[in-house]
MARLUMDO-865842 format. One line per field, with one value per atom (N, C-alpha, C): residue number from 1; atom name; residue in one letter; x, y, z. Coordinates in nm, 4 decimals. Atoms other than C-alpha are relative to their C-alpha. Last residue first. Layout:
// MARLUMDO-865842
num	c(NUM|...)
atomo	c(CA|...)
residuo	c(a|...)
X	c(X|...)
Y	c(Y|...)
Z	c(Z|...)
//
This chain:
// MARLUMDO-865842
num	c(113|113|113|112|112|112|111|111|111|110|110|110|109|109|109|108|108|108|107|107|107|106|106|106|105|105|105|104|104|104|103|103|103|102|102|102|101|101|101|100|100|100|99|99|99|98|98|98|97|97|97|96|96|96|95|95|95|94|94|94|93|93|93|92|92|92|91|91|91|90|90|90|89|89|89|88|88|88|87|87|87|86|86|86|85|85|85|84|84|84|83|83|83|82|82|82|81|81|81|80|80|80|79|79|79|78|78|78|77|77|77|76|76|76|75|75|75|74|74|74|73|73|73|72|72|72|71|71|71|70|70|70|69|69|69|68|68|68|67|67|67|66|66|66|65|65|65|64|64|64|63|63|63|62|62|62|61|61|61|60|60|60|59|59|59|58|58|58|57|57|57|56|56|56|55|55|55|54|54|54|53|53|53|52|52|52|51|51|51|50|50|50|49|49|49|48|48|48|47|47|47|46|46|46|45|45|45|44|44|44|43|43|43|42|42|42|41|41|41|40|40|40|39|39|39|38|38|38|37|37|37|36|36|36|35|35|35|34|34|34|33|33|33|32|32|32|31|31|31|30|30|30|29|29|29|28|28|28|27|27|27|26|26|26|25|25|25|24|24|24|23|23|23|22|22|22|21|21|21|20|20|20|19|19|19|18|18|18|17|17|17|16|16|16|15|15|15|14|14|14|13|13|13|12|12|12|11|11|11|10|10|10|9|9|9|8|8|8|7|7|7|6|6|6|5|5|5|4|4|4|3|3|3|2|2|2|1|1|1)
atomo	c(N|CA|C|N|CA|C|N|CA|C|N|CA|C|N|CA|C|N|CA|C|N|CA|C|N|CA|C|N|CA|C|N|CA|C|N|CA|C|N|CA|C|N|CA|C|N|CA|C|N|CA|C|N|CA|C|N|CA|C|N|CA|C|N|CA|C|N|CA|C|N|CA|C|N|CA|C|N|CA|C|N|CA|C|N|CA|C|N|CA|C|N|CA|C|N|CA|C|N|CA|C|N|CA|C|N|CA|C|N|CA|C|N|CA|C|N|CA|C|N|CA|C|N|CA|C|N|CA|C|N|CA|C|N|CA|C|N|CA|C|N|CA|C|N|CA|C|N|CA|C|N|CA|C|N|CA|C|N|CA|C|N|CA|C|N|CA|C|N|CA|C|N|CA|C|N|CA|C|N|CA|C|N|CA|C|N|CA|C|N|CA|C|N|CA|C|N|CA|C|N|CA|C|N|CA|C|N|CA|C|N|CA|C|N|CA|C|N|CA|C|N|CA|C|N|CA|C|N|CA|C|N|CA|C|N|CA|C|N|CA|C|N|CA|C|N|CA|C|N|CA|C|N|CA|C|N|CA|C|N|CA|C|N|CA|C|N|CA|C|N|CA|C|N|CA|C|N|CA|C|N|CA|C|N|CA|C|N|CA|C|N|CA|C|N|CA|C|N|CA|C|N|CA|C|N|CA|C|N|CA|C|N|CA|C|N|CA|C|N|CA|C|N|CA|C|N|CA|C|N|CA|C|N|CA|C|N|CA|C|N|CA|C|N|CA|C|N|CA|C|N|CA|C|N|CA|C|N|CA|C|N|CA|C|N|CA|C|N|CA|C|N|CA|C|N|CA|C|N|CA|C|N|CA|C|N|CA|C|N|CA|C|N|CA|C)
residuo	c(k|k|k|q|q|q|n|n|n|e|e|e|k|k|k|k|k|k|e|e|e|e|e|e|i|i|i|p|p|p|i|i|i|r|r|r|f|f|f|a|a|a|t|t|t|y|y|y|l|l|l|y|y|y|l|l|l|v|v|v|a|a|a|a|a|a|i|i|i|s|s|s|a|a|a|f|f|f|m|m|m|i|i|i|w|w|w|e|e|e|n|n|n|n|n|n|h|h|h|l|l|l|y|y|y|l|l|l|m|m|m|s|s|s|a|a|a|g|g|g|s|s|s|a|a|a|i|i|i|f|f|f|f|f|f|i|i|i|s|s|s|a|a|a|f|f|f|t|t|t|q|q|q|q|q|q|r|r|r|l|l|l|l|l|l|r|r|r|k|k|k|i|i|i|n|n|n|k|k|k|n|n|n|g|g|g|g|g|g|k|k|k|y|y|y|p|p|p|s|s|s|n|n|n|l|l|l|q|q|q|a|a|a|l|l|l|a|a|a|a|a|a|m|m|m|t|t|t|g|g|g|g|g|g|i|i|i|v|v|v|t|t|t|f|f|f|y|y|y|p|p|p|g|g|g|f|f|f|e|e|e|y|y|y|k|k|k|t|t|t|n|n|n|i|i|i|a|a|a|i|i|i|g|g|g|i|i|i|i|i|i|a|a|a|l|l|l|l|l|l|n|n|n|g|g|g|i|i|i|y|y|y|f|f|f|l|l|l|p|p|p|t|t|t|i|i|i|f|f|f|k|k|k|k|k|k|m|m|m)
X	c(-0.0603|3.0622|0.0548|-0.1404|3.0090|0.0686|-0.0794|2.6844|0.1482|-0.0037|2.5275|0.0856|-0.0863|2.6179|0.0162|-0.1363|2.4648|0.1006|-0.0400|2.1504|0.1428|-0.0272|2.1265|0.0433|-0.1221|2.1597|0.0377|-0.1181|1.9078|0.1317|-0.0212|1.6578|0.1182|-0.0808|1.7014|0.0292|-0.1388|1.5871|0.0883|-0.0506|1.2623|0.1456|-0.0511|1.2087|0.0549|-0.1144|1.1847|0.0592|-0.1115|0.9576|0.1264|-0.0497|0.7298|0.1204|-0.0627|0.6997|0.0562|-0.1281|0.6369|0.0727|-0.0940|0.3703|0.1371|-0.0417|0.1924|0.1045|-0.0862|0.1878|0.0518|-0.1280|0.0532|0.0975|-0.0737|-0.2200|0.1370|-0.0437|-0.3332|0.0833|-0.0990|-0.3413|0.0541|-0.1244|-0.5191|0.1112|-0.0734|-0.7867|0.1338|-0.0897|-0.8980|0.0871|-0.1374|-1.0353|0.0978|-0.0650|-1.4026|0.1428|0.0354|-1.6267|0.0542|-0.0010|-1.5884|-0.0348|0.0916|-1.6954|-0.0030|0.1319|-1.5568|-0.0963|0.0687|-1.2663|-0.1431|0.0485|-1.1763|-0.0652|0.1144|-1.1648|-0.0529|0.1184|-0.9435|-0.1239|0.0343|-0.6966|-0.1248|0.0716|-0.7024|-0.0418|0.1311|-0.6077|-0.0848|0.0763|-0.3275|-0.1398|0.0479|-0.2173|-0.0743|0.1152|-0.2027|-0.0556|0.1123|0.0234|-0.1265|0.0420|0.2492|-0.1170|0.0838|0.2563|-0.0487|0.1269|0.3831|-0.0953|0.0744|0.6489|-0.1354|0.0556|0.7529|-0.0770|0.1163|0.7935|-0.0664|0.1065|1.0226|-0.1279|0.0470|1.2305|-0.1118|0.0772|1.2551|-0.0578|0.1253|1.3646|-0.0903|0.0838|1.6216|-0.1333|0.0456|1.7602|-0.0910|0.1152|1.7704|-0.0531|-0.0169|1.9985|-0.1266|-0.0124|1.9746|0.0135|-0.1310|1.8483|-0.0026|-0.0696|1.5322|0.1348|-0.1431|1.3007|0.0736|-0.0811|0.9384|0.1481|-0.1405|0.7532|0.0884|-0.0363|0.3919|0.1436|0.0096|0.3267|0.0424|-0.1018|0.4560|-0.0013|-0.1309|0.2519|0.1109|-0.0111|-0.0583|0.1337|-0.0223|-0.0005|0.0134|-0.1379|0.0398|0.0318|-0.0908|-0.2815|0.1456|0.0092|-0.4696|0.0928|-0.0706|-0.3472|-0.0012|-0.1430|-0.4555|0.0823|-0.0447|-0.7999|0.1507|0.0091|-0.8567|0.0524|-0.0972|-0.7301|-0.0002|-0.1335|-0.9177|0.1049|-0.0088|-1.2366|0.1366|-0.0331|-1.1799|0.0129|-0.1392|-1.1659|0.0375|-0.0672|-1.5004|0.1469|0.0427|-1.7033|0.0779|0.0791|-1.5163|-0.0306|0.0886|-1.3869|-0.0952|0.0827|-1.2271|-0.0994|0.0997|-1.1010|-0.0928|0.1332|-0.9283|-0.1099|0.0022|-0.5736|-0.1412|-0.0147|-0.6162|-0.0125|0.1194|-0.7528|0.0053|0.1063|-0.4747|-0.1285|-0.0303|-0.2175|-0.1065|0.0216|-0.3774|0.0248|0.1441|-0.4039|-0.0295|0.0493|-0.0353|-0.1505|-0.0361|0.0569|-0.0481|0.0727|-0.1379|0.0312|0.1357|-0.0013|-0.0837|-0.0015|0.3543|-0.1395|-0.0412|0.3037|-0.0067|0.1105|0.1086|0.0304|0.1040|0.3736|-0.1202|-0.0494|0.6396|-0.1015|-0.0043|0.4392|0.0452|0.1185|0.3359|0.0066|-0.0062|0.6802|-0.1209|-0.0925|0.6917|0.0057|0.0598|0.3787|0.0902)
Y	c(0.1298|6.2836|-0.0731|-0.0186|6.6470|-0.1316|-0.0180|6.5643|0.0177|0.1272|6.4233|0.0093|0.0921|6.7316|-0.1323|-0.0512|6.9571|-0.0895|0.0371|6.7448|0.0465|0.1439|6.7734|-0.0469|0.0226|7.1517|-0.1472|-0.0387|7.1763|-0.0212|0.0897|6.9660|0.0440|0.1174|7.1599|-0.0899|-0.0341|7.5070|-0.1231|-0.0816|7.4175|0.0397|0.0888|7.1380|0.0781|0.0782|7.3828|-0.0845|-0.0932|7.6261|-0.0747|-0.0384|7.3476|0.0930|0.1178|7.2039|0.0331|0.0234|7.5478|-0.1195|-0.1049|7.6279|-0.0204|0.0234|7.2958|0.1018|0.1182|7.3397|-0.0289|-0.0391|7.6919|-0.1166|-0.0774|7.5774|0.0423|0.0906|7.3081|0.0726|0.0922|7.5493|-0.0928|-0.0763|7.8192|-0.0893|0.0115|7.5695|0.0722|0.1151|7.5446|-0.0135|-0.0343|7.8992|-0.1171|-0.0763|7.8136|0.0289|-0.1423|7.7022|0.0812|-0.0464|7.3324|0.1479|0.0684|7.1720|0.0553|0.0368|7.3697|-0.0465|-0.1228|7.5517|-0.0321|-0.0667|7.2295|0.1342|0.0741|7.0474|0.0659|-0.0275|7.3167|-0.0701|-0.1405|7.2933|0.0370|-0.0084|6.9140|0.1434|0.0609|6.9268|0.0088|-0.0956|7.1708|-0.0545|-0.1047|6.9355|0.1098|0.0568|6.6530|0.1009|-0.0019|6.8679|-0.0552|-0.1402|6.9266|0.0127|-0.0290|6.5499|0.1449|0.0677|6.5027|0.0244|-0.0810|6.7650|-0.0628|-0.1135|6.5761|0.0936|0.0520|6.2615|0.1125|0.0108|6.4598|-0.0564|-0.1343|6.5603|-0.0019|-0.0500|6.2016|0.1383|0.0756|6.0753|0.0494|-0.0553|6.3560|-0.0739|-0.1332|6.2545|0.0620|0.0117|5.8869|0.1357|-0.0892|5.9478|-0.0019|0.0747|5.6406|0.0860|0.0065|5.7987|-0.0755|0.1215|5.7200|-0.0186|-0.0272|5.9703|-0.1301|0.0521|5.9016|0.0307|-0.0258|6.1327|-0.0485|0.0539|6.0160|0.0296|0.1462|6.0604|-0.0636|0.0559|6.4174|-0.1528|-0.0204|6.5151|-0.0588|0.0953|6.3586|0.0135|0.1328|6.5502|-0.1054|0.0050|6.8782|-0.1371|0.0011|6.8194|-0.0107|0.1322|6.7255|-0.0103|0.0957|7.0355|-0.1404|-0.0262|7.2528|-0.0955|0.0444|7.0928|0.0192|0.1468|7.1256|-0.0509|0.0584|7.4841|-0.1524|-0.0182|7.5956|-0.0673|0.0944|7.4429|0.0110|0.1342|7.6241|-0.1033|0.0106|7.9604|-0.1390|0.1086|7.9085|-0.0132|0.1317|8.1090|-0.1144|0.0768|8.4323|-0.1387|-0.0819|8.7079|-0.0819|-0.0905|8.5283|0.0795|0.0684|8.2283|0.0963|-0.0539|8.4373|-0.0613|-0.1466|8.3945|0.0554|-0.0496|8.0309|0.1518|0.0369|7.9398|0.0491|-0.0916|8.1335|-0.0292|-0.1297|7.9388|0.1033|0.0112|7.6062|0.1339|0.0019|7.7042|-0.0069|-0.1349|7.7976|0.0085|-0.0836|7.4696|0.1429|0.0439|7.2746|0.0846|-0.0517|7.4794|-0.0388|-0.1453|7.4130|0.0606|-0.0338|7.0389|0.1507|0.0404|6.9879|0.0384|-0.1042|7.1878|-0.0320|-0.1251|6.9475|0.1130|0.0084|6.6296|0.1315|-0.0612|6.7032|0.0071|-0.1442|6.6418|0.0723|-0.0615|6.2970|0.1527|-0.0085|6.1803|0.0775)
Z	c(-0.0379|-0.7357|-0.1185|-0.0346|-0.8409|0.0341|0.1228|-1.0240|0.0284|0.0727|-0.7071|-0.1257|-0.0747|-0.5019|-0.0769|0.0180|-0.7696|0.0722|0.1350|-0.7744|-0.0291|0.0017|-0.3947|-0.1386|-0.0790|-0.4074|-0.0033|0.0787|-0.6919|0.0750|0.1139|-0.4901|-0.0857|-0.0319|-0.1635|-0.1206|-0.0284|-0.2690|0.0177|0.1114|-0.4435|0.0221|0.1050|-0.1902|-0.1189|-0.0473|0.0992|-0.1121|-0.0170|-0.0850|0.0422|0.1322|-0.2051|0.0095|0.0616|0.1457|-0.1374|-0.0692|0.2982|-0.0613|0.0396|0.0381|0.0641|0.1386|0.0867|-0.0433|-0.0014|0.4643|-0.1400|-0.0595|0.4227|0.0044|0.0999|0.1824|0.0532|0.1067|0.4256|-0.1055|-0.0554|0.7205|-0.1092|-0.0126|0.5181|0.0540|0.1255|0.4137|0.0077|-0.0085|0.7748|-0.1246|0.0351|0.7513|0.0127|-0.1056|0.7382|-0.0441|0.0058|0.4528|0.1176|-0.1383|0.5467|0.0130|-0.0904|0.2182|0.1419|0.0522|-0.0724|0.1086|0.0435|0.0918|-0.0432|-0.1219|0.2764|-0.0328|-0.0531|-0.0559|0.1270|0.0818|-0.2066|0.0517|-0.0200|0.0806|-0.0793|-0.1281|0.0695|0.0304|0.0234|-0.2999|0.1273|0.0810|-0.2181|-0.0287|-0.0908|0.0616|-0.0754|-0.0706|-0.1927|0.0999|0.0941|-0.4089|0.0650|0.0105|-0.1074|-0.0968|-0.1158|-0.0480|-0.0015|0.0239|-0.4023|0.1162|0.0967|-0.3396|-0.0321|-0.0725|-0.0267|-0.0929|-0.0713|-0.2370|0.0810|0.1000|-0.4654|0.0613|0.0320|-0.1631|-0.1038|-0.1135|-0.0402|-0.0297|-0.0027|-0.3811|0.1123|0.1068|-0.3976|-0.0061|-0.0405|-0.0585|-0.1056|-0.0890|-0.1532|0.0440|-0.1138|-0.4508|0.0853|-0.1238|-0.6740|0.1236|-0.0629|-0.9909|0.1317|0.0407|-1.1872|0.0699|0.0017|-1.0206|-0.0278|-0.1113|-1.1091|-0.0205|0.0312|-1.3486|0.1152|0.1309|-1.3623|-0.0415|-0.0024|-0.9893|-0.1323|-0.0896|-0.9881|-0.0042|0.0633|-1.2937|0.0853|0.1111|-1.1424|-0.0718|-0.0577|-0.8178|-0.1099|-0.0490|-1.0072|0.0591|0.1156|-1.2040|0.0446|0.0631|-0.8878|-0.1204|-0.0858|-0.7070|-0.0579|0.0092|-0.9984|0.0851|0.1328|-1.0190|-0.0150|0.0070|-0.6439|-0.1335|-0.0915|-0.6271|-0.0087|0.0570|-0.9369|0.0866|0.1116|-0.7959|-0.0688|-0.0483|-0.4664|-0.1125|-0.0447|-0.6484|0.0511|0.0715|-0.8250|0.0378|-0.0471|-0.5731|-0.0639|0.0955|-0.6350|0.0546|0.0839|-0.4086|-0.0858|-0.0794|-0.1102|-0.0847|-0.0832|-0.3058|0.0716|0.0311|-0.5712|0.0852|0.0022|-0.4364|-0.0227|-0.1368|-0.3371|0.0029|-0.0763|-0.6778|0.1432|0.0409|-0.8496|0.0779|-0.0606|-0.6458|-0.0376|-0.1447|-0.7349|0.0687|-0.0269|-1.1013|0.1493|0.0262|-1.1099|0.0264|-0.1146|-0.9439|-0.0178|-0.1188|-1.2028|0.1218|0.0136|-1.4923|0.1221|-0.0168|-1.3746|-0.0088|-0.1355|-1.3221|0.0229|-0.0869|-1.6451|0.1444|0.0046|-1.8330|0.0895|-0.0579|-1.6977|-0.0121|-0.1459|-1.7656|0.0627|-0.0591|-2.1247|0.1514|0.0218|-2.2789|0.0579|-0.0935|-2.1189|-0.0159|-0.1324|-2.2959|0.0947)
//
């Protein structure tokens, strides 16, 4: 089970990004975004952090929220049909970008102790 979590996370995020990119040309773009965000959120929820570093726990929780924002982005593409999805996708992107840089720094600090 554990060997499926990492590919699930990467494939989910890739699907979410593809869904956002093709949203303007194809009708099925929102479905990719919702499915990809759900896959990434499931991967995050099924791989809890076992360490004691509170900063890393907080950053991983932020990644889970970013996945939820991807799901909200796809849902707003499907049901609202306006540009609200851009706000949700931007929040998700900023959270992922922030955590992508901060998690390795925190892990490096933890390993030096």
